C-alpha positions in Angstrom: -22.2 -42.9 -60.1 -20.0 -40.5 -58.1 -21.7 -37.3 -57.1 -20.5 -34.1 -55.5 -22.8 -31.3 -54.1 -22.1 -27.9 -52.7 -23.0 -26.9 -49.1 -26.4 -25.4 -50.2 -27.3 -28.4 -52.2 -27.9 -26.2 -55.3 -24.9 -27.3 -57.4 -23.8 -30.8 -58.1 -21.4 -32.7 -60.3 -21.2 -36.3 -61.5 -17.6 -36.8 -62.4 -16.3 -39.9 -64.1 -13.3 -39.8 -61.7 -13.1 -38.5 -58.2 -9.6 -38.2 -56.6 -8.3 -37.1 -53.2 -4.6 -36.4 -53.8 -2.4 -36.4 -50.7 0.8 -35.0 -52.1 2.1 -32.8 -54.8 3.5 -35.9 -56.6 0.1 -37.6 -56.6 -1.6 -34.5 -57.9 1.0 -34.1 -60.7 0.5 -37.8 -61.7 -3.3 -37.2 -61.9 -2.9 -34.2 -64.1 -0.3 -35.8 -66.4 -2.3 -39.0 -66.8 -5.5 -37.2 -67.8 -6.3 -37.2 -71.5 -6.2 -33.8 -73.3 -10.0 -33.5 -73.5 -10.7 -34.2 -69.9 -11.6 -31.3 -67.7 -10.1 -31.1 -64.2 -11.5 -29.1 -61.4 -10.6 -28.8 -57.7 -13.3 -28.7 -55.1 -13.0 -26.9 -51.8 -15.5 -27.2 -49.0 -18.4 -26.5 -51.3 -19.3 -23.0 -50.0 -19.6 -21.4 -53.5 -23.1 -20.9 -54.8 -22.0 -20.5 -58.4 -21.1 -23.7 -60.4 -17.4 -22.8 -60.2 -16.4 -26.3 -59.1 -18.2 -28.9 -61.3 -16.4 -31.1 -63.8 -18.0 -34.1 -65.4 -14.6 -35.6 -66.0 -12.1 -35.3 -63.1 -13.0 -33.7 -59.8 -10.3 -33.4 -57.1 -11.0 -33.2 -53.4 -8.2 -31.4 -51.5 -9.2 -31.8 -47.9 -6.3 -34.2 -47.0 -3.8 -32.5 -49.2 -0.2 -32.6 -47.7 3.4 -32.1 -48.7 5.5 -34.9 -50.2 6.9 -35.8 -46.8 3.3 -36.3 -45.5 3.4 -33.2 -43.2 0.2 -31.2 -43.3 1.0 -28.8 -40.5 1.4 -25.1 -41.1 4.9 -23.8 -41.4 5.2 -20.5 -39.5 8.1 -18.1 -40.2 8.0 -15.4 -37.4 10.9 -13.5 -38.9 9.1 -12.8 -42.2 5.6 -13.1 -40.5 4.4 -15.6 -43.1 2.6 -18.9 -42.7 2.9 -21.6 -45.4 -0.4 -23.4 -45.5 -1.6 -26.5 -47.3 -4.0 -25.2 -49.9 -6.7 -27.7 -49.0 -6.6 -26.8 -45.3 -9.9 -25.5 -43.9 -9.7 -22.0 -42.4 -11.0 -23.0 -38.9 -8.2 -25.6 -38.7 -5.6 -23.0 -39.9 -6.9 -20.6 -37.1 -6.1 -23.3 -34.5 -2.6 -23.8 -35.8 -1.9 -20.0 -35.8 -3.4 -19.4 -32.4 -1.2 -22.1 -30.9 1.8 -20.2 -32.2 0.6 -16.8 -31.0 -0.2 -15.4 -34.5 -3.3 -14.8 -36.6 -4.6 -13.6 -40.0 -5.0 -9.9 -40.1 -8.6 -10.1 -41.4 -11.1 -12.9 -42.2 -14.5 -13.5 -43.7 -17.5 -14.4 -41.6 -17.3 -18.2 -41.9 -14.3 -20.5 -41.7 -15.6 -23.6 -43.3 -13.9 -22.9 -46.6 -10.5 -24.2 -47.7 -7.7 -21.7 -48.0 -7.4 -22.2 -51.8 -11.2 -21.9 -52.3 -11.4 -18.7 -50.3 -8.6 -16.8 -52.1 -9.5 -18.2 -55.5 -13.0 -16.6 -55.3 -11.9 -13.3 -53.6 -13.4 -14.0 -50.2 -13.1 -11.1 -47.8 -14.0 -9.8 -44.4 -14.7 -6.2 -43.3 -12.6 -3.2 -42.3 -11.6 -0.2 -44.4 -7.9 -0.5 -43.5 -7.7 -4.2 -44.4 -7.9 -6.3 -47.5 -9.6 -9.6 -48.3 -7.8 -12.9 -48.0 -6.2 -12.7 -51.5 -4.5 -9.4 -50.5 -2.8 -11.2 -47.7 -1.1 -13.8 -50.0 2.7 -13.7 -50.2 3.1 -16.7 -52.5 1.7 -20.0 -53.6 2.5 -23.3 -55.3 0.7 -24.2 -58.5 0.5 -27.4 -60.5 -0.1 -26.4 -64.1 -1.8 -28.2 -67.0 1.5 -30.0 -68.1 2.0 -31.2 -64.5 4.8 -28.8 -63.7 4.9 -27.4 -60.2 5.6 -23.6 -60.0 6.6 -21.7 -56.9 5.1 -18.2 -57.3 5.9 -15.0 -55.4 6.8 -11.4 -56.0 10.3 -12.5 -56.9 9.7 -15.9 -58.6 7.2 -16.5 -61.4 6.1 -13.0 -60.5 3.5 -12.6 -63.3 1.7 -15.8 -62.3 1.8 -14.6 -58.6 0.5 -11.1 -59.4 -2.4 -12.3 -61.6 -3.1 -15.7 -60.0 -4.0 -14.7 -56.4 -7.6 -14.8 -57.5 -7.6 -17.4 -60.2 -11.0 -19.1 -60.2 -9.1 -22.4 -60.3 -8.4 -22.0 -64.0 -4.6 -21.4 -64.0 -3.8 -24.7 -62.2 -4.2 -26.4 -58.9 -2.9 -24.6 -55.8 -0.7 -26.8 -53.5 0.3 -24.3 -50.8 -0.4 -20.7 -49.9 2.0 -18.3 -48.1 -0.2 -16.0 -46.0 0.8 -12.9 -44.2 0.4 -13.2 -40.4 0.3 -10.8 -37.5 0.8 -11.2 -33.7 -2.4 -12.7 -32.2 -4.9 -10.1 -31.1 -8.2 -9.7 -29.4 -11.4 -8.1 -30.8 -13.6 -6.1 -28.5 -17.1 -6.7 -30.0 -20.1 -4.5 -29.6 -23.3 -6.0 -31.2 -26.5 -4.1 -31.1 -29.6 -3.1 -33.1 -29.6 0.5 -34.5 -32.0 2.4 -36.7 -31.1 1.9 -40.3 -31.4 5.6 -41.0 -28.9 6.3 -38.2 -26.4 3.8 -39.6 -26.7 5.1 -43.2 -26.6 8.8 -42.2 -23.3 8.2 -40.3 -21.9 5.4 -42.5 -18.8 7.1 -43.7 -17.8 8.2 -40.2 -18.5 4.8 -38.7 -16.4 2.8 -41.2 -13.6 5.4 -41.2 -13.2 5.2 -37.4 -13.9 1.5 -36.9 -11.4 -1.3 -37.3 -14.1 -3.7 -38.4 -17.8 -2.8 -38.9 -20.6 -4.6 -40.6 -24.4 -4.5 -40.4 -27.5 -6.5 -41.4 -30.6 -4.7 -42.5 -33.7 -6.6 -41.6 -36.1 -6.3 -44.6 -39.6 -4.9 -43.9 -38.2 -3.1 -40.9 -36.3 0.1 -40.1 -33.7 -1.7 -38.1 -30.1 -2.9 -38.6 -28.2 -5.4 -36.5 -24.6 -3.9 -36.2 -21.3 -5.5 -35.3 -18.5 -3.1 -34.3 -15.2 -4.9 -33.6 -12.1 -3.1 -32.3 -8.6 -4.6 -32.3 -7.1 -4.7 -28.8 -4.4 -6.3 -26.7 -6.6 -6.1 -23.6 -7.2 -9.3 -21.7 -10.1 -11.4 -22.9 -13.5 -10.8 -21.5 -15.3 -13.7 -23.2 -18.9 -14.8 -23.4 -19.7 -17.7 -21.2 -20.1 -21.0 -23.0 -23.8 -20.9 -22.3 -24.2 -17.4 -23.6 -22.3 -18.2 -26.8 -24.2 -21.4 -27.4 -27.5 -19.7 -26.7 -26.8 -16.7 -28.9 -24.9 -18.2 -31.8 -26.4 -21.7 -32.0 -29.9 -21.5 -30.7 -30.9 -17.9 -31.5 -29.0 -17.2 -34.7 -29.4 -20.7 -36.2 -32.3 -22.7 -34.7 -34.6 -19.9 -33.9 -33.8 -17.9 -37.0 -34.2 -21.1 -39.1 -37.7 -21.6 -37.6 -38.6 -18.1 -38.6 -37.3 -18.7 -42.2 -39.2 -22.0 -42.4 -42.4 -20.3 -41.3 -41.9 -17.6 -43.9 -41.4 -20.3 -46.6 -44.7 -21.9 -45.7 -46.5 -18.6 -45.5 -44.7 -15.9 -47.4 -47.4 -13.3 -46.7 -46.5 -13.4 -43.1 -42.8 -12.6 -43.6 -43.1 -8.8 -42.9 -44.7 -9.6 -39.5 -42.2 -12.4 -38.9 -39.4 -9.9 -39.5 -40.2 -8.2 -36.2 -39.7 -11.6 -34.5 -36.1 -12.2 -35.8 -33.9 -13.2 -32.9 -32.1 -10.4 -31.1 -30.3 -10.5 -27.8 -30.1 -6.7 -27.3 -26.7 -5.0 -26.8 -23.8 -7.4 -26.2 -20.1 -6.6 -25.5 -17.3 -9.1 -25.2 -13.6 -9.4 -25.9 -12.2 -12.6 -27.5 -9.5 -13.9 -29.9 -9.9 -12.4 -33.3 -10.8 -15.6 -35.1 -13.5 -16.4 -32.6 -15.2 -13.0 -33.3 -14.7 -12.7 -37.0 -16.5 -15.9 -37.9 -19.9 -17.3 -37.1 -21.4 -20.7 -37.4 -24.0 -21.1 -40.2 -26.5 -24.0 -40.0 -29.4 -22.4 -41.8 -28.9 -23.0 -45.6 -29.6 -20.3 -48.2 -28.7 -19.0 -51.6 -26.6 -15.8 -51.8 -25.5 -13.1 -54.2 -23.0 -10.4 -53.2 -21.7 -7.4 -55.1 -18.7 -5.1 -54.5 -19.3 -1.5 -55.4 -17.2 1.7 -54.8 -17.6 2.5 -51.1 -19.0 6.0 -51.9 -22.1 4.4 -53.5 -23.1 2.3 -50.6 -25.7 4.5 -49.0 -27.5 5.3 -52.2 -27.4 1.6 -53.3 -28.8 0.3 -50.0 -31.6 2.9 -50.0 -32.5 1.9 -53.5 -32.7 -1.7 -52.4 -34.9 -0.9 -49.4 -37.2 1.1 -51.7 -37.2 -1.7 -54.3 -38.1 -4.5 -51.9 -41.2 -2.5 -50.7 -42.2 -1.3 -54.2 -42.0 -4.8 -55.7 -43.8 -6.3 -52.7 -41.0 -8.9 -52.2 -41.1 -11.1 -49.2 -37.5 -11.5 -47.8 -36.9 -13.3 -44.6 -33.0 -13.1 -44.7 -31.1 -10.0 -43.6 -29.1 -8.0 -46.1 -25.4 -7.9 -45.1 -23.1 -4.9 -45.6 -19.3 -4.8 -45.2 -16.3 -2.8 -46.5 -12.7 -3.4 -47.3 -9.7 -1.4 -48.4 -8.2 -1.4 -51.9 -5.8 -4.2 -53.0 -3.6 -4.9 -56.1 -5.0 -8.3 -57.0 -6.2 -8.0 -60.6 -9.4 -10.2 -60.3 -10.1 -9.2 -56.7 -13.5 -7.6 -56.2 -11.7 -4.8 -54.3 -9.0 -4.3 -56.9 -7.9 -0.6 -57.1 -10.6 0.8 -54.9 -12.1 0.9 -51.4 -15.2 -1.3 -51.7 -18.5 -1.8 -50.0 -20.2 -5.1 -50.2 -23.9 -5.8 -50.3 -24.9 -9.5 -49.9 -28.5 -10.6 -50.3 -29.8 -14.1 -49.4 -32.8 -16.2 -49.8 -33.8 -19.2 -47.6 -33.2 -22.5 -49.3 -36.3 -23.8 -51.1 -37.6 -20.3 -51.9 -37.3 -18.7 -55.4 -34.4 -16.2 -55.4 -34.0 -15.2 -59.1 -36.4 -12.3 -59.3 -35.0 -10.7 -56.1 -31.4 -11.2 -57.1 -31.9 -9.9 -60.6 -33.6 -6.7 -59.2 -30.7 -6.2 -56.8 -28.2 -6.8 -59.6 -29.9 -4.2 -61.7 -29.2 -1.7 -59.0 -25.6 -2.7 -58.2 -24.1 -3.7 -61.6 -24.4 -0.1 -63.1 -22.5 1.2 -60.0 -19.3 -0.4 -61.2 -20.5 -3.5 -59.5 -18.4 -6.6 -59.3 -20.1 -9.9 -58.3 -18.4 -12.3 -55.9 -17.0 -15.0 -58.1 -18.4 -17.7 -55.8 -21.9 -16.3 -55.3 -24.9 -16.2 -57.6 -24.9 -13.6 -60.4 -26.1 -13.3 -63.9 -23.2 -11.7 -65.6 -20.8 -12.9 -68.3 -17.4 -11.9 -69.7 -19.0 -9.2 -71.9 -20.2 -7.2 -68.8 -17.4 -8.3 -66.4 -14.4 -7.4 -68.5 -14.9 -3.6 -68.3 -14.9 -3.9 -64.5 -11.3 -5.2 -64.4 -8.4 -3.3 -65.9 -6.2 -6.4 -66.2 -8.8 -8.8 -67.4 -7.0 -9.2 -70.7 -3.7 -9.9 -69.0 -5.3 -12.6 -66.9 -6.8 -14.2 -70.1 -3.4 -14.1 -71.8 -1.7 -15.8 -68.8 -4.5 -18.5 -68.6 -4.0 -19.2 -72.3 -0.2 -19.6 -71.8 -0.5 -21.9 -68.8 -3.5 -24.0 -70.1 -3.9 -23.7 -73.8 -6.1 -26.8 -73.9 -8.4 -25.4 -71.3 -8.1 -28.4 -69.0 -9.0 -26.4 -65.9 -12.0 -24.6 -67.5 -15.6 -25.6 -66.9 -18.8 -24.1 -68.1 -19.0 -21.4 -65.5 -15.4 -20.3 -65.9 -16.0 -20.2 -69.6 -19.0 -18.0 -69.2 -17.3 -15.4 -66.9 -14.0 -15.3 -68.9 -15.5 -15.5 -72.4 -13.8 -18.8 -73.3 
C-alpha cells in the first residue's frame, strides 16, 4: 500500500492513488477524472506537524511540477521585481535561482526545505518588524479548482480569490505557480551571542524596533537566551570559513545538540543540568548572502507548536511560560524560539492586521509533548493567539473564527470554488468548521 509521511514521522497517509503531476494539464486531468467523493490533497515537503496534508483517496506530490512546456526554471521580471515560481519548487532551490540573477526574497523563514506552495499556504514567516511573512510577498498565483479550471489570480484578475487565497490551507484548489516579490540581492551582517533573558525581555521593544531581523531562543531551565541579530547591508561579504560553518551549524547545532536531546529523553530528570551543556560557540559575527543567514539546517527531529500574538504581549507571555515550566516541573530540552513580523493584509495570515510576535515551543521526537503544548496554548490563546496552521495546536473553528475578521469571507469563497469539498480533509474540516 502507498504511504506518505511527514518530515517528523508523526503524520502519515495511505492514499489509494499517489500522483506526481509534471504539468498544469496533467494536474487538471487528475482533478477532472477523480470521482466526486474522492478527496484530493497536495503534499509539499512534509514540514507541517499538523495533519494538513493527508488524504486516503488522492495525494499529489508536487516536487517535479513544471509548466506545460516543461520549463521549471524561475521567471524573473526585473522591471516589476517579481519572480514567477513553480509552486512545487523547494525554497532552497528558489534561492539559488534568485541569487544567480542578483535578486532575493525580502524575508524568509528559518528553514528552506519547504515548497513555495506549502510555505505560503500555512502562513510561514521569518522575523523582522518591518517585513511580512512569505504570503505577504505574494503578487499572484495560479490555481486549479475543483472543476479542473485554471485561474490566474492577482490584484487585478480574480481579485477576491487572490486576496483571500494567499493563505489557503490547500482547500481552495491546487497552486500551480506563485508570483513572489523580489528585491536586489543583499547581505546580512549577523551577530549571534548569548544574552541574559532578563536583559533581552527588558529591552525587547527597543531591540525589535531598531533591528532589521532579530530572534532569540530561550534555553529552558536557564536564565539565558541565544540571540540572532541580522542587519541588512550592501557591504562586501565577510563569510564564515567552510570549517567554521560546518562545525557550528552541522556538528554543534545538530549532532551535539541531538546528543544532548537524546540523553534527556533517556534520563529526563537530568534535562535541567543538560541545559547548561547546550552547544554554544560564544559571540560570532559574519556577513553573508541573505538566504545563507536566514535559514539553518535542521537534522534533529522534533514536534512543534507556534503561536502568533500581538507584539505588545510578548514579554508578559514569555515570562508566564518561563514561570509555568518551573512551576509544573516540566523537563524541556528544546529552546523556545521568539520572532516578530510586521502586519499584513492576508486574511488567514497569522499576522493579519497587526504586528505580531511568535513563540514556538518544541519537543524532541519520541518524548510526550501534549501536556507542555496544552499548557503553553492556555497562556497564548487568550492573548488573541493564532496558531500556525502547519504546527500542532488543539483549536477548532469555534475558537479560531473570532481571531480572523474575514473568516466568513474565506468560508464563502471556499464553498463557491469547491462545493463538494474535494480539497477538504479531516484537519481542514476541523479548523474551518466543515
